[in-house]
C-alpha positions, 0 to 999 in steps of 0.5 A: 463515521470515524476514520484513522490514518494508520502508520508504523510506530515509530513512523519511519522504522521498517520492520520487514523488507521486501517487494512485490514479485513484479512491478510496473516501471517508473518514469519522470514527468516530461514537464516537471521532471518529477519521478512518478512512482508509487509504493502499493501493489496488488498481491493477488494479480499474478503476471507469471507466464502472461508477460515478458517478466523482465520488463516488469521490474523496478526501473526507469523508462519513458512515459510512452514505454510505461503506458505500453506496459500498463496497457498490456496488464489492463488487457490481461485483467477485465476488472483491472484495478487502477494502475500507476507507475511503480504498481506492484503485482504478485506475491510479496517476497522479503525478509523479517527480523530474526526472532520477530514475533509481532502481530503486524509488521510494516514494510514502509508506511504503505505495506502491512504484513499480518501474522496469521494468528492476528489475522484469525483474531481479526476475522473472528471479530467480524472484520473482512480484511483482504489479503494476498500471499507473502513469502517471507524468510528469516533475515538471519537463517533464511528459513521460511517464516510461514506465520507471516504469509499475508500482506494486506491487499488495499483498495486504492481510492482517490479521495483526498480533499483539497484542504489537505494541501494547506498542510502538505508540501506539494507541486502543481504541474500542468501535466501530472497535476497536484502531487503531494511530496511529503506526508501531510501534517493533517489529512482531509478526505472527501466523505462521499468518496469513501467506501463504507464497507472496507476496514482498510483502504489507501488514499492514492494522492498521499499513499496513506493507509486509512482504517475505520473505527472497527479496525482500530478498535480490533487492533488495539484489543490485540495490544499491538504496540507498533501501529499508530492511529491518527484521526482524519478529517472528513469534508 
C-alpha cells in the first residue's frame, strides 16, 4: 500500500475562497488556552430549518456552549460523523478567480474543489470520490461558475502515528491531549487504522488530505499542475 499527502502547489497559495454554509463554533481549551478549531466539513449534512442557524457560524464560545451545540447536531443525524470545534456543514459557498480553468482548486490545504470534467474523468477511471455541493461565483463578475459545483467530502480518520511528533511542532495538554501546531515535515500513519476502500481521506490530528496510489496516478494523468503528492510512512 502506498499513500501520499496531497497539498496545493505552491503549498500555501489559495486558489479559491469560501466556507461551508454552517459551522460549529470554536472554543479555547480551559487548561492550555489553545484555540480548538478545525477546517474541514461535511457538505452533505444540511442544518437548514433544523437548528437556530445563527448559532452555527464561525465564532468563539465557551467549551460548554460548544458541547451543547454539537449534541444538537448529533441528535439530528443518527449516523453523525465525528464532530469537532469548527466543523462545517452544508454546501460550500465562495468565489473562484476570474478566468480560472484548472481541474482542481484548493481552498487552504484542507478543502479541494473538483471541476466537473475532471470529476467525470476520475469517475471513468474507476475512482469513487465522495463529493458534496459547492456554490461558486466568479470573483470579478459574480456570475455563477457551475463547472466548480463539487467539493470533496472527506472522511476524517484518527490515524496519525506517534513517530510524527518528532517532525512536528506540538503541545501536550492534560485536557485536550497532543495537538500538532504546524504541518509535520514527515507524516507517519498507523497502517491498521487506514481505510482501504477510500481514494481520499483526512488525518484528523494534522488536517492532512491523504490519497491512495490509484488517485495519485489518475490525477497525474490529467496533468494537474497545482497539486503535489508526497509519500507518507506507514507503521
